[in-house]
C-alpha positions, 0 to 999 in steps of 0.5 A: 517496463513501466516506471514507478508512479510519480510521487505527486500525480495529477489530481481529479475530482468526479463531482464537487471536490472535498478532500481535494478542494483547493488543490486547483488553486494552489500546489499546497494549502498552507494554514490560511489557504486551508482555512479559507477553503474548509473553514474553522474546525469545531471541537467535539467531545469523545462521545460526540466524535464517536457518534459522528464517526458512527453516523457517517460509517467512517472506516479506515482507508488504509487497507483493512477498512476497520470502523473508526468509531470502534477504535475510538471506543476501544481506546477511550475505554482502555485509557480510562481503565488504565488511567493512562493518557492515550496517543494518536498515530497517523499512518501516512507510510503508504508502502504499496507502490500502486498508491499515492493518495496519502502522499498527495494529501500529506504533501498538498493538504497536510492541515486536513489530515492534522485537523482530524488527528488533533481533533481526535487527540483533543476528544480522547485527551491524548498527549501526543500525535505522531505522523509516520511518513516514508517520503521526503515531500510528505515529511517536509510538508507535515513539519511545515504544517505543524510549525504553522499550527504551533504559531496560530493554534494554542490548542495544538501546542498542548499536544506533542506532535512529531513526524517519524520518517520510515524507509520506503518499504511495503512493511513500513505501512504495517501498523505495528512496524510504524509503532515500533519505529515511533518508539525508536525501534526497527521499522519492522513488525515485532512478531506478535499481535498486540492491539494498539488500542490496548498497548501501542505507542510507548505502551499507551492506548493508541488510536492508529489510522490512515492519513485519509481516514483522519482527513475524512473525519475532519470533513465530517466534523465540518459538514455534520453527518447529514452534510457528509452523507449528501453524496456517496452510497447507502451505508457508505456515505461521502467520497473516497480517494483512488490512485488510478494507473495502468492502461489509462491516459496518465496516473491520477489520484481521483476523488469519487463519490462512494458507489460510483461505477468502476467502469465510469472511473476508468473511462474518465481516466482514459482507459480502454473500453474493456481492459482484460482485468482490473487490480483493486486494492493494490498489491495486497488486493485482488484482480477482477476479470473484465466482465466483473470489473464492468459491473463493480461499484467503488465502495467497500461493499460494492467491491467485496460483492464482486470479489475485489477489495478497496484496500489502499484505494489503488485501481490498475487497468490491465491492457490486453497486450500483456500477460496477466500471469506474468504481471502477477509473477513480477509482483509476487517476486517483489512481495517476497523480497519485501518480506521483513524476514521475521517469520517462516511464512514470509521468509520461505513461504512467499518465495515458494509461492512466487516461484510456483507461480513462475513455474505455472507461467513457464508452462510447468503444468498442473503440478505447478498450479497445485503447488501455487495453491498449496503454498498460498494455503501454507502462508495464510493466517500464519504470519507475524503481520498481514503481509503473507495473507495479502500476498496470497490473496493477490496471487490466488485472485489472478488464478480466478480472474484470468482463467483463459490465460491460466489454461493457456499456460497450464495446457499449452505452455504459454499465452503468447504475450510478453510481460510488459511490466504494467504494475508500477513496482519500484524498479530502483530498488538497490539503485544508485544515481548515475550521470545524465539522469540515469539510474543503475539497478543491481540484479542477480545473475548466474554464469551457467558455465560455472554453476554446479547447483550447490544451492547455497545461494537459495539458502542465503537469499530465499527472497530472490533465489530458489532451487528449480525442478532441475536442481539449479537456481532460479532467480526472481525477476526483480532488482535487489532491494536495498534491505537485501543488498548485504545478503545478496553480496554475501551470497555472491561471495560464498558461491563455491563455483563463483557463478553468482554475480551482481550486475548493474543495468542502467535505467532512465530516471523515474519521474 
């Protein structure tokens, strides 16, 4: 299996770098180096900043692509209506394992992100700025940057800024989970759909956006609308960051002008001339078949026109020697295990979706394919957060993109190719360190000479176990994540036939 992406992959700019400017000369831009590269930051009123964000068509870079100017207006109106001082929250949690762009920004160019956040806070009259992270390098870098600014920037001291560390989980990147954790609660979605612009951090109107979004705002404030639009696509000016992985020379974070052909990006990154498919937007994104990927352009609109999505800016080229449905099954099992477990569509629906797709891949026929579509329809629009919708979109896109492979599995029992494990899913979930740079990963296993098909394990741990068509448990092809380890141990202890166990396998340490 392929290792998870490195925490700090190589960086590359196609054209003149903006977000990545200066990273060729320093591993991390401290305050003075940052100012020498980017220059000083002009201040803006709320009206000026809103007009700027609208003029450059700035959209969120964390998945949904929501217009930033609309957030600014909504938070400003809510704060004035309530007479409350708003807050600003930077979402740098980046829980998708196929994305590292925010990790690079926060660890190597933290002042650019903080520029955008503090500029927004000053324009709105916010009293606090919170930066949410999941990785140690990002936390240390942002804390150091805040200390540097506190010494040099009197205006920065007027805003209370802090860093919040969340677990490395997909759900940590969900906005309501971050707000809940920043308020001292559990890093999980609260199960209700409240708009942060009305009631967010500490109940105050809150502008929450992704780390790259704030960095883009800081660039636009320096360049002005005309300068910012000197590159990029009509209607989507500027550059954007991609994490490119899979069948490429090496994983890289790449800065590209909006509208650049996807095929060109892959070529520069060393991909084969015709990958059998390309995943766009990460594990909540969508697969594109080879022909569609060849004509796609990298922008919100360009990818949407082809059935893809920019999402978290992840692009993964799929090689020809792996089974695309098998790769999707692996990710679907991981997505099911990443559930917060707070609503039925996640707790029960996603395991059912992953299991039905696994049946299709195993050659269970047309009936299994119908169960996939039914399971996807059952979870969409019904979750406590967007996780079920994203997982359903990802799975259904595979059925559309890989029709020949799907037909081979449904009609002939398989495509004849192994699943190589190209998607960079965390293989160390539930792992502890071992000697000689090795890691040990826990996986569920069944002693089939003892199993009597009681089904208790599936009830206790639906994220990793389901009852198959034969009445016996079917186990997900995934390690046991840390947050499910207690449930897995409980399922092992309660197995009436003592057939279930946790095995540990040794893996090379990820780099």
